[in-house]
DOPALO-494737 format. One record per residue: x, y, z of N, C-alpha, C in turn. Coordinates in steps of 0.2 Angstrom, whole numbers, plus 2048, in hexadecimal, padded with zeros to 3 digits. Example, Ala and Ser with C-alpha at 12.3 -4.5 7.8 and 13.67 -1.06 7.14 Angstrom:
DOPALO-494737
(pt (842 7E4 827) (83E 7EA 827) (842 7F0 827))
(pt (840 7F5 823) (844 7FB 824) (840 800 827))
//
This chain:
DOPALO-494737
(pt (389 689 368) (38D 684 36B) (389 680 370))
(pt (386 684 375) (382 681 37A) (37C 67D 377))
(pt (379 680 372) (373 67C 36F) (376 675 36C))
(pt (37C 675 369) (37E 66F 366) (380 66A 36B))
(pt (383 66D 371) (385 668 376) (37F 665 37A))
(pt (37A 669 37A) (374 667 37D) (370 661 379))
(pt (370 663 372) (36D 65E 36E) (371 657 36E))
(pt (378 658 36E) (37C 652 36E) (37B 64E 375))
(pt (37A 651 37A) (379 64E 381) (372 64B 381))
(pt (36D 64E 37E) (366 64B 37D) (366 645 379))
(pt (369 645 373) (36A 640 36F) (36D 63A 372))
(pt (373 63B 375) (377 636 378) (373 633 37E))
(pt (36F 637 382) (36B 634 387) (366 630 385))
(pt (362 632 37F) (35D 62E 37C) (360 627 379))
(pt (366 627 376) (369 621 374) (36B 61C 379))
(pt (36D 61F 37F) (36F 61B 384) (369 618 387))
(pt (364 61C 388) (35D 619 38B) (35B 614 386))
(pt (35B 615 380) (358 610 37B) (35C 609 37C))
(pt (363 60A 37C) (367 604 37C) (366 600 382))
(pt (365 604 388) (364 601 38E) (35D 5FD 38E))
(pt (358 600 38B) (352 5FD 38B) (352 5F6 386))
(pt (356 5F7 381) (356 5F1 37C) (35A 5EB 37F))
(pt (35F 5ED 383) (364 5E7 386) (361 5E5 38D))
(pt (35D 5E8 390) (35B 5E7 397) (358 5E0 397))
(pt (353 5DE 393) (350 5D8 393) (355 5D2 391))
(pt (359 5D2 38C) (35E 5CD 38A) (362 5CC 390))
(pt (365 5D1 393) (369 5D0 399) (366 5CD 39F))
(pt (35F 5CF 3A0) (35B 5CB 3A5) (35A 5C4 3A4))
(pt (359 5C2 39D) (358 5BC 39B) (35E 5B7 39C))
(pt (364 5BA 39A) (36A 5B7 39B) (36C 5B6 3A2))
(pt (36B 5BA 3A6) (36C 5BA 3AE) (367 5B4 3B0))
(pt (361 5B4 3AE) (35C 5AF 3B1) (35F 5A8 3AE))
(pt (361 5A7 3A8) (363 5A1 3A6) (369 59F 3A9))
(pt (36E 5A3 3AB) (374 5A2 3AF) (372 59F 3B6))
(pt (36E 5A2 3B9) (36B 5A0 3BF) (368 599 3BF))
(pt (364 598 3BA) (360 592 3B9) (365 58C 3B8))
(pt (36A 58E 3B4) (36F 589 3B3) (373 587 3B9))
(pt (375 58C 3BD) (379 58B 3C3) (375 587 3C8))
(pt (36E 588 3C8) (36A 584 3CD) (36A 57D 3CB))
(pt (369 57C 3C4) (368 575 3C1) (36F 571 3C3))
(pt (374 575 3C3) (37B 572 3C4) (37C 56F 3CB))
(pt (379 574 3D0) (37B 572 3D7) (375 56E 3DA))
(pt (36F 56E 3D7) (369 56A 3DA) (366 567 3D4))
(pt (369 562 3D1) (366 55F 3CB) (360 55B 3CC))
(pt (35C 55A 3C7) (356 555 3C7) (34F 558 3C9))
(pt (34F 55F 3CA) (348 562 3CC) (344 563 3C6))
(pt (33D 563 3C7) (339 564 3C2) (334 56B 3C3))
(pt (336 56E 3C8) (333 575 3C9) (337 57A 3C7))
(pt (335 581 3C8) (339 586 3C6) (33C 58A 3CD))
(pt (342 588 3CF) (344 58A 3D5) (345 592 3D5))
(pt (348 595 3D0) (349 59C 3CF) (342 5A0 3D0))
(pt (33D 59D 3CE) (336 5A1 3CE) (334 5A0 3D5))
(pt (336 59B 3D9) (334 59A 3E0) (339 59C 3E5))
(pt (33D 5A0 3E3) (343 5A2 3E8) (340 5A6 3EE))
(pt (344 5A4 3F4) (342 5A7 3FA) (348 5AA 3FD))
(pt (347 5AF 401) (34D 5B3 405) (34C 5B1 40C))
(pt (351 5AF 40F) (351 5AE 417) (357 5B2 41A))
(pt (356 5B4 420) (35C 5B8 423) (35E 5B3 429))
(pt (365 5B3 42A) (368 5B0 42F) (36E 5B5 432))
(pt (36D 5B6 438) (372 5BB 43B) (372 5C2 437))
(pt (36D 5C4 435) (36D 5CA 431) (36F 5CA 42A))
(pt (371 5C4 428) (373 5C4 421) (36E 5C0 41D))
(pt (36D 5C2 416) (367 5C0 412) (36A 5BA 40D))
(pt (366 5B5 40D) (368 5AF 408) (362 5AE 404))
(pt (363 5AC 3FD) (35E 5AA 3F9) (35E 5A3 3F8))
(pt (358 5A0 3F9) (357 599 3F9) (353 597 3F3))
(pt (355 592 3EF) (352 590 3E9) (350 588 3EA))
(pt (34A 587 3EC) (347 581 3EE) (346 57C 3E8))
(pt (349 576 3E8) (348 572 3E2) (343 56C 3E4))
(pt (33E 56A 3E0) (33A 565 3E1) (339 561 3DB))
(pt (337 55A 3DC) (336 556 3D6) (330 552 3D8))
(pt (32B 553 3D4) (324 550 3D5) (321 552 3DB))
(pt (323 559 3DD) (320 55C 3E3) (324 55A 3E9))
(pt (329 556 3E9) (32D 554 3EF) (333 558 3EF))
(pt (335 55A 3F5) (33B 55E 3F6) (341 55A 3F5))
(pt (346 55C 3F1) (34C 558 3F0) (352 55C 3F2))
(pt (351 562 3F3) (357 566 3F5) (356 56D 3F4))
(pt (35B 571 3F4) (35B 578 3F3) (362 57B 3F1))
(pt (362 580 3EE) (368 584 3EC) (368 58A 3F0))
(pt (36D 58C 3F3) (36D 592 3F8) (373 597 3F5))
(pt (371 59D 3F4) (376 5A2 3F2) (379 5A5 3F9))
(pt (380 5A5 3F9) (383 5A8 3FF) (389 5AC 3FD))
(pt (38C 5B0 402) (392 5B3 400) (396 5B4 406))
(pt (39D 5B5 405) (3A1 5B7 40B) (3A7 5BB 408))
(pt (3AA 5BF 40D) (3B0 5C3 40A) (3B6 5BF 40A))
(pt (3B9 5BF 404) (3C0 5BC 403) (3C5 5C1 403))
(pt (3CB 5BF 400) (3D1 5C3 400) (3CF 5CA 3FC))
(pt (3CC 5C9 3F6) (3CB 5CF 3F2) (3C4 5D2 3F2))
(pt (3BF 5CF 3F6) (3B9 5D2 3F6) (3B4 5CC 3F7))
(pt (3AD 5CE 3F5) (3A8 5C9 3F6) (3A9 5C3 3F1))
(pt (3A8 5BD 3F4) (3A8 5B7 3F0) (3A1 5B4 3F1))
(pt (39D 5B3 3EB) (396 5B0 3EB) (396 5A9 3E9))
(pt (392 5A5 3EC) (392 59E 3EA) (38A 59C 3EA))
(pt (389 597 3E6) (382 594 3E6) (383 58D 3E8))
(pt (381 58B 3EE) (382 584 3F1) (37C 580 3F0))
(pt (37D 57A 3EE) (377 575 3ED) (377 570 3F3))
(pt (371 56F 3F6) (371 56A 3FC) (36B 565 3FA))
(pt (36C 55F 3FC) (367 55A 3FB) (362 55B 401))
(pt (35D 556 401) (358 557 406) (35B 555 40D))
(pt (360 552 40D) (363 551 414) (368 556 416))
(pt (36A 55B 412) (36E 560 413) (376 55F 411))
(pt (376 559 40D) (37D 558 40A) (37E 55C 404))
(pt (385 55E 403) (386 563 3FD) (386 55E 3F7))
(pt (383 561 3F2) (382 55D 3EC) (388 560 3E7))
(pt (388 567 3E7) (38D 56A 3E2) (38C 572 3E4))
(pt (390 575 3E1) (390 57D 3E1) (392 580 3DB))
(pt (391 587 3DB) (393 58B 3D5) (396 591 3D8))
(pt (39C 593 3D6) (39E 599 3D8) (39B 59F 3D3))
(pt (397 5A3 3D6) (394 5A8 3D2) (398 5AE 3D0))
(pt (39C 5B0 3D5) (3A0 5B6 3D4) (3A5 5B7 3D9))
(pt (3AB 5BA 3D8) (3B0 5BB 3DD) (3B5 5C1 3DB))
(pt (3B9 5C3 3DF) (3BD 5C9 3DE) (3C4 5C6 3E0))
(pt (3C5 5C0 3E0) (3CC 5BD 3E2) (3D1 5BE 3DD))
(pt (3D7 5BC 3DF) (3DD 5BC 3DA) (3DC 5B7 3D5))
(pt (3DC 5BA 3CE) (3DC 5B5 3C9) (3E1 5AF 3C9))
(pt (3DF 5A9 3C8) (3E4 5A4 3C8) (3E5 5A1 3CF))
(pt (3E3 5A4 3D4) (3E3 5A2 3DB) (3DC 5A1 3DE))
(pt (3D9 5A7 3E0) (3D2 5A6 3E2) (3CD 5A3 3DE))
(pt (3CE 5A5 3D7) (3C9 5A2 3D2) (3C9 59A 3D2))
(pt (3CE 597 3D5) (3CE 590 3D5) (3C9 58D 3D9))
(pt (3C5 591 3DD) (3C0 58F 3E1) (3BA 58C 3DD))
(pt (3BA 58E 3D7) (3B5 58C 3D2) (3B5 584 3D2))
(pt (3BB 581 3D2) (3BB 57A 3D1) (3BF 576 3D7))
(pt (3C2 57A 3DB) (3C6 577 3E1) (3C2 572 3E5))
(pt (3BC 575 3E7) (3B8 571 3EC) (3B3 56D 3E9))
(pt (3B3 56C 3E2) (3AE 567 3DF) (3B0 560 3E0))
(pt (3AC 55C 3DE) (3AD 555 3DE) (3B4 553 3DA))
(pt (3B8 54F 3DD) (3BE 54E 3DA) (3C4 553 3DB))
(pt (3C2 559 3DE) (3C7 55E 3DF) (3CB 55D 3E6))
(pt (3D0 560 3E7) (3D4 55F 3ED) (3D1 561 3F3))
(pt (3CC 566 3F3) (3C8 568 3F9) (3C1 566 3F8))
(pt (3BF 560 3F5) (3B9 55D 3F4) (3B4 55E 3FA))
(pt (3AF 562 3F9) (3AA 562 3FE) (3A3 55F 3FD))
(pt (3A3 55C 3F7) (39C 559 3F5) (39B 553 3FA))
(pt (394 552 3FB) (392 54D 400) (393 54E 407))
(pt (396 554 409) (397 556 410) (391 559 412))
(pt (390 559 419) (38A 55C 41C) (38D 561 421))
(pt (38C 568 420) (38F 56D 424) (38B 56D 42B))
(pt (385 56A 42B) (382 569 431) (385 564 436))
(pt (388 560 434) (38C 55B 438) (392 55D 43A))
(pt (396 561 436) (39C 564 438) (39E 56A 433))
(pt (39E 570 436) (3A0 576 431) (3A6 575 42D))
(pt (3A6 577 427) (3AC 576 422) (3B1 57B 424))
(pt (3B7 578 425) (3BD 57D 427) (3C3 57A 423))
(pt (3C8 57E 422) (3CE 57C 41F) (3D3 579 424))
(pt (3D7 575 421) (3DC 571 426) (3E0 576 42A))
(pt (3E2 57C 428) (3E5 581 42C) (3E2 583 432))
(pt (3DB 582 432) (3D7 584 438) (3D4 57E 43B))
(pt (3D8 579 43B) (3D7 572 43E) (3D1 56F 43B))
(pt (3CF 570 434) (3CA 56D 431) (3CD 567 42D))
(pt (3C9 565 428) (3CC 55F 424) (3CB 560 41C))
(pt (3CA 567 41A) (3CA 569 413) (3D0 56C 411))
(pt (3D3 56A 40C) (3D9 56D 409) (3D7 574 406))
(pt (3DB 579 408) (3DA 580 405) (3DD 580 3FE))
(pt (3DB 585 3FB) (3DE 586 3F4) (3E5 588 3F5))
(pt (3EA 585 3F1) (3F1 587 3F2) (3F2 58F 3F2))
(pt (3F5 591 3F7) (3F7 599 3F7) (3F0 59D 3F7))
(pt (3EB 59A 3F9) (3E5 59E 3FA) (3E0 59C 400))
(pt (3E4 59C 405) (3E0 59A 40C) (3DA 59F 40D))
(pt (3DB 5A5 40C) (3D6 5AA 40E) (3D0 5A9 409))
(pt (3D1 5A8 403) (3CC 5A6 3FE) (3C8 5A0 400))
(pt (3CC 59B 402) (3C9 594 404) (3C5 595 40A))
(pt (3C7 599 40F) (3C3 59A 415) (3BC 59E 413))
(pt (3BD 5A3 40F) (3B7 5A7 40D) (3B2 5A2 40A))
(pt (3B5 59E 405) (3B0 599 402) (3AC 595 406))
(pt (3B0 592 40B) (3AD 58D 410) (3A8 591 415))
(pt (3AA 597 416) (3A6 59B 41A) (39F 59C 417))
(pt (39F 59D 410) (399 59E 40C) (395 598 40C))
(pt (398 592 40B) (395 58C 40B) (392 58A 412))
(pt (395 58B 417) (392 58A 41E) (38C 58F 41F))
(pt (38D 595 41D) (387 59A 41E) (381 598 419))
(pt (383 595 413) (37D 593 40F) (37A 58D 412))
(pt (37D 589 416) (37A 583 419) (376 585 41F))
(pt (378 58A 423) (375 58D 428) (36E 590 426))
(pt (36E 593 420) (368 596 41D) (363 590 41B))
(pt (366 58B 418) (362 585 416) (35F 582 41B))
(pt (363 581 421) (360 57D 427) (35B 581 42A))
(pt (35C 588 42B) (357 58C 42E) (350 58C 429))
(pt (351 58C 423) (34B 58C 41E) (347 586 41F))
(pt (34B 580 421) (348 57A 422) (345 579 429))
(pt (346 57E 42D) (343 57D 434) (348 57B 439))
(pt (34F 57B 437) (354 579 43C) (357 580 43E))
(pt (354 584 443) (357 58A 445) (35D 58A 448))
(pt (35E 584 44C) (365 583 44F) (36B 583 44B))
(pt (36A 581 445) (36F 580 440) (372 587 43E))
(pt (36E 58C 43F) (370 593 43D) (376 595 441))
(pt (377 592 446) (37D 593 44A) (383 592 446))
(pt (383 58E 441) (389 58D 43D) (38B 593 43A))
(pt (386 598 439) (388 59E 435) (38D 5A2 43A))
(pt (38D 5A1 440) (391 5A5 445) (398 5A3 444))
(pt (399 59C 441) (3A0 59A 441) (3A3 59C 43A))
(pt (39F 59F 436) (3A2 5A1 42F) (3A6 5A7 430))
(pt (3A4 5AC 434) (3A8 5B2 436) (3A9 5B6 42F))
(pt (3AC 5BC 430) (3AE 5C0 42B) (3B6 5BE 429))
(pt (3B7 5BD 423) (3BE 5BB 422) (3C2 5C1 422))
(pt (3C8 5C1 425) (3CC 5C7 426) (3D0 5C8 41F))
(pt (3D1 5CE 41D) (3D4 5D0 417) (3DC 5D0 419))
(pt (3DF 5CB 419) (3E6 5CB 41A) (3EA 5C7 414))
(pt (3F0 5C7 414) (3F4 5C4 40E) (3F2 5BD 40E))
(pt (3F1 5BA 409) (3EF 5B3 408) (3F6 5AF 40A))
(pt (3F5 5A9 40C) (3FB 5A5 40E) (3F9 59E 40C))
//
């Protein structure tokens, strides 16, 4: 019995190792394509490979990944990966900024928010959405919801998620600005704060 169990365990282990080896590359390629597509969405028009030239920058102890976009060798903007704690957990976004620091677009990479409520962040803040943030520059004025005396409409019944999303965008801008040599703009990151896990309203 012991020999049989050992043999089964060895065979199962070998099979799992083989499957992992076979699927590792396709998964990596799929993830790379998803990232490339997200970058192209939020900072369109580049002719370089932003993912291959990714840089990491720290602001107030937090790390941000920056994908610089150029066209003909000229800087046209960057995509910045950022996150903040929402109602259900971490909310990750990729925010695209033009050369002047204005928001071009964004992509919600992942979240753990309530389905049907927090997940609305994927579209709520896009161009034409009720909380449209495109064209805004967080360096001129940090993005905040109307409940916090700001001018951006929060997702209905998801104020905590909305705050977290905007915190992530503000933090992304702080990293973008610091990367471009404007260290004073990193102070924006202090305004993002940690979103409290309380019942959404």
